[in-house]
C-alpha positions in Angstrom: 33.1 81.7 -232.3 36.9 81.4 -233.0 38.6 78.5 -230.5 42.0 78.1 -229.4 43.9 75.2 -230.9 47.2 73.2 -229.4 48.3 69.9 -230.5 50.6 68.1 -228.1 53.0 65.3 -229.1 52.1 62.3 -226.6 54.6 59.1 -226.1 51.4 57.3 -225.2 48.0 58.3 -226.7 46.1 55.6 -224.5 47.4 56.9 -221.2 46.8 60.6 -222.6 43.4 59.9 -223.6 42.7 59.1 -219.8 44.3 62.1 -218.7 42.9 64.8 -221.0 39.2 63.2 -221.0 39.0 63.2 -217.4 40.7 66.8 -217.1 38.6 68.2 -219.3 35.4 66.5 -219.0 34.4 65.3 -222.3 35.4 62.4 -224.5 37.4 63.0 -227.8 35.6 64.3 -230.6 37.9 62.3 -232.8 40.2 59.1 -232.4 42.3 57.2 -234.9 45.6 55.3 -234.6 48.1 57.4 -233.1 45.6 60.5 -233.1 42.8 61.7 -231.0 41.5 65.3 -230.9 39.0 67.1 -228.0 36.7 69.5 -229.4 35.9 71.6 -225.9 32.8 74.1 -225.9 34.1 75.6 -222.8 36.5 76.7 -222.5 36.5 77.0 -226.4 39.5 74.7 -227.1 40.4 72.5 -230.0 43.1 70.0 -228.4 45.0 67.3 -230.8 47.2 64.5 -229.3 49.7 63.3 -231.5 51.4 60.1 -230.9 54.9 60.8 -231.5 58.1 59.9 -229.8 60.1 62.7 -227.9 63.0 62.8 -226.3 62.8 63.7 -222.4 63.5 67.8 -222.6 62.8 68.3 -226.0 59.2 69.4 -225.4 55.5 68.2 -226.2 54.6 70.8 -228.0 53.7 70.4 -231.7 52.4 73.7 -232.4 49.2 76.1 -231.9 46.3 77.7 -233.6 43.1 79.3 -233.7 40.1 77.5 -235.3 38.0 79.7 -237.6 34.3 79.1 -238.8 35.0 79.9 -242.1 37.5 80.2 -245.1 36.9 84.2 -245.3 38.0 84.2 -241.6 41.0 82.5 -242.8 41.6 84.8 -245.7 41.0 87.8 -243.7 43.6 86.6 -240.7 46.1 85.7 -243.6 45.6 89.5 -245.1 46.3 90.8 -241.7 49.4 88.8 -241.0 51.0 89.8 -244.3 49.7 93.2 -243.7 51.8 93.6 -240.4 54.5 92.1 -242.2 54.9 88.4 -241.1 55.7 85.5 -243.2 53.1 83.2 -243.8 52.6 79.6 -245.6 49.4 78.7 -247.1 47.7 75.1 -247.3 44.3 75.5 -248.7 41.8 72.1 -249.5 44.6 70.2 -247.4 44.0 67.0 -245.8 45.7 67.2 -242.2 44.6 65.4 -239.1 42.1 63.4 -240.2 40.2 66.5 -241.8 40.2 68.9 -244.9 41.1 72.0 -243.6 42.3 75.6 -245.3 45.2 77.3 -243.2 47.9 79.7 -243.1 50.5 79.3 -241.0 53.1 81.8 -239.1 55.9 81.6 -236.8 56.9 83.7 -234.1 60.5 84.9 -233.1 61.0 81.6 -231.1 60.0 79.4 -233.8 56.8 78.1 -232.6 54.5 77.5 -235.7 51.1 79.0 -235.3 47.9 78.3 -237.6 44.7 79.9 -238.0 42.5 77.1 -240.0 38.9 76.3 -240.8 37.8 72.8 -241.0 36.2 72.3 -244.4 35.2 68.7 -243.8 35.7 66.7 -240.4 35.6 63.4 -242.8 34.3 61.5 -239.6 33.4 58.6 -241.9 37.0 57.9 -243.2 38.6 55.0 -241.5 40.9 54.1 -244.4 43.2 56.6 -244.7 46.1 58.4 -242.3 46.3 62.1 -240.8 47.6 63.2 -244.3 45.0 61.5 -246.5 47.3 58.6 -247.5 45.6 55.1 -247.9 46.8 53.0 -244.4 49.3 50.2 -244.9 47.7 47.6 -242.1 51.2 46.0 -242.4 53.1 49.3 -240.8 52.0 50.5 -236.9 50.8 54.1 -237.5 52.1 56.8 -235.2 50.6 60.3 -236.5 52.3 63.5 -237.0 50.8 66.9 -237.8 53.5 66.6 -240.6 51.7 69.7 -242.1 53.4 72.0 -239.9 56.2 74.0 -241.9 59.5 73.0 -239.8 60.8 76.1 -240.0 60.4 79.9 -240.1 60.9 81.1 -243.9 63.9 82.7 -244.2 62.3 85.8 -245.6 60.4 86.0 -242.0 60.6 90.1 -240.7 63.1 90.8 -237.5 61.5 91.0 -234.3 60.9 94.4 -233.0 62.5 96.1 -235.8 65.6 94.6 -235.6 68.3 95.5 -238.5 66.1 98.3 -239.6 68.3 101.5 -239.6 
């Protein structure tokens, strides 16, 4: 069953882990320096926490998404989005959030990034790389950011509600 995915920027990962573990009633599914996620069965939710300093008032939302079960479901979602005239951004066989993934991105009219993705390898045994698959450098503290999030809606994105169409 598909799950809703939320990715939050948090200023203190340890405090956030304690809160969300108590709030959701389950331990984190994955925890790495600067990053953790919860894979909740009921309600179906994939919640990611990215330790990232955010100025007060700038918000904590990183991006939203839907976790699919198969690459075919991601492809079907991509085709549906494109058929609806939405601009999309593809990432296939990418490492993000300490997992191998296939995904497609779209931005809503306010610029919120949505991903539809499938995890092809959870990389549970990999503790030697960062969230993007780069080797860890022990000399630098790791602050994780979901770097694969496209920063802006593509310029070719369609206008909302038919604006600008004669």
